[in-house]
PLY file of the C-alpha trace (Angstrom):
ply
format ascii 1.0
element vertex 68
property float x
property float y
property float z
element edge 67
property int vertex1
property int vertex2
end_header
-8.94 6.82 -38.74
-7.47 4.27 -37.05
-6.97 3.43 -33.24
-3.60 2.35 -31.55
-3.18 -0.86 -30.15
-2.93 0.52 -26.51
-6.04 2.44 -27.13
-7.79 -0.83 -28.81
-6.10 -3.44 -25.56
-7.65 -0.63 -23.32
-10.77 -0.36 -24.66
-11.23 -4.84 -25.33
-10.33 -5.02 -21.55
-12.95 -2.25 -19.96
-15.19 -4.17 -22.66
-14.40 -7.60 -21.01
-14.64 -6.80 -16.82
-17.85 -5.02 -17.95
-19.45 -8.59 -19.69
-17.90 -10.40 -16.68
-19.64 -7.98 -14.24
-22.80 -7.88 -15.83
-23.31 -10.80 -17.41
-21.93 -13.47 -14.89
-22.11 -14.27 -11.38
-18.15 -14.97 -10.79
-16.11 -14.01 -8.03
-13.94 -10.87 -8.11
-11.33 -12.90 -8.10
-12.33 -14.99 -10.55
-13.04 -12.45 -13.32
-9.32 -10.81 -12.20
-7.65 -14.39 -12.98
-9.52 -14.97 -16.22
-8.19 -11.35 -16.85
-4.61 -12.35 -16.00
-4.57 -9.79 -12.81
-3.13 -12.19 -10.11
-4.42 -8.95 -7.69
-7.85 -9.00 -6.62
-7.43 -5.18 -5.14
-5.68 -3.99 -8.34
-8.84 -5.34 -10.43
-10.88 -3.26 -8.00
-9.11 -0.22 -8.13
-8.77 0.39 -11.87
-12.33 -0.50 -12.55
-13.07 2.28 -9.65
-10.53 4.91 -11.00
-12.32 3.88 -14.84
-15.36 4.31 -13.38
-15.85 5.95 -10.25
-18.01 2.67 -8.75
-16.22 -0.50 -7.49
-17.46 -3.45 -9.19
-19.69 -4.05 -6.63
-21.75 -1.36 -7.16
-21.67 -1.79 -10.89
-23.14 -5.19 -10.18
-25.64 -3.74 -8.31
-26.97 -1.29 -11.11
-28.88 -2.55 -14.17
-25.82 -3.13 -16.20
-27.84 -1.89 -19.13
-25.90 1.57 -19.84
-22.95 0.13 -21.49
-19.25 -0.07 -20.97
-18.00 1.36 -18.48
0 1
1 2
2 3
3 4
4 5
5 6
6 7
7 8
8 9
9 10
10 11
11 12
12 13
13 14
14 15
15 16
16 17
17 18
18 19
19 20
20 21
21 22
22 23
23 24
24 25
25 26
26 27
27 28
28 29
29 30
30 31
31 32
32 33
33 34
34 35
35 36
36 37
37 38
38 39
39 40
40 41
41 42
42 43
43 44
44 45
45 46
46 47
47 48
48 49
49 50
50 51
51 52
52 53
53 54
54 55
55 56
56 57
57 58
58 59
59 60
60 61
61 62
62 63
63 64
64 65
65 66
66 67
């Protein structure tokens, strides 16, 4: 059974953001720009909506729990 292109694209976005948050010390603004997002508040809101946690809270945790 396949996955729709939109679902796959969303999974990829989450995976990349998670990698940037957990495996780098890049500022949120830089991560947003690399993801093609010009508004850092949008990135923070997106992450919080998906995970229930802010990007900084995710970084403070172990980040070993997999993708958000």
